[in-house]
C-alpha positions, 0 to 999 in steps of 0.5 A: 441649524436654521435649515433644520428648523425650517424642515421641522416646521415644514413637517409640522405644518404638513402633519397638521394638515392631515385629517387623521394621524396614525393611531386614528387610522389604525382604530378607525370606525369609518361609520362613526367618522362618516357620521361626524363628517356628515354632521359637519356638512362635509361633502363625500369628497372629504373622504379623500383627505382621510384616504390620503392621511391613512395611505401613509400607514397602508390603511384604506377607508371603508367607503361603504361604512363611511357613506352610511355614517355620513348620510346619517350625519347629514340628517343632523346637519340638514335641519332647517334650524341649522340652515337658518343659523348658517345663513344668518351667520353669513356662511355660504349655502352648502349643497350637500343635503338630499331630498326631501331635506334639501328644500326646507334646509335651503329655504331656511338658509335663504331666510337666515341670509336675509337676516344677515344681509339686513344686519350687514346693511345696518352695520354699514349705515352705522359705520358711515354715520360714525365717519360722518360724525367724525367729519362734523367734529373735525370741521367744528374744530377747524372753525373754532381754530380759525375764529380764534386766529381771526381775533388774535393780535397781529393779524393783517387785513389781508390775513383777516380777509383770507381767514374769513373766506376760509371760515365761510367755506368751512361753514358751507361744508359744515352745513352740507355735512350736517345735512348728510349726517341727518340723512344717515341718522334716518337711514340707520333708524330705517335699517334698524327697523327693517332688521327687526321686521325681518327677524320677526318674520322667521321662527326657527 
């Protein structure tokens, strides 16, 4: 039973990887498929997936019509606003665009990537600030506990001396942590201002 389940799961997984099923292969409009793939920014090599999927049913893609459609679809994909959106979202540069569209598309992607990097820097600074604030809170809590223990009953002079030394060390660490926290707060403000400047630089 388990073996049958594994086989069935494997068949399902493999079929899920196919770019087209039997019905799609039988009625395929290769120019329309090419257009759709081009609009998604797929390279010409993507046709190989369709060829492999349809070969099971004895169907060969019409490469000429597919490429005609794909080139038309790339006209939709290779526009500056899309390049900018892709770069801003952190997607890698997809070098499928041809001249004369490639230059403006790739520049727009680069502009978007600059915004993405500025935003990532801000997010990183904010995470570091949050961690530092948690560290500060923990130190304050430790100091409060130590001070409460210091004035509790039954504490020997030796124990009191050790607690005072601990409080001294904690206060020194607290001072350093507050200094680092202040620097991180300034960094967050600087990164926020930088992101706003970078975003204001572009209009796509």
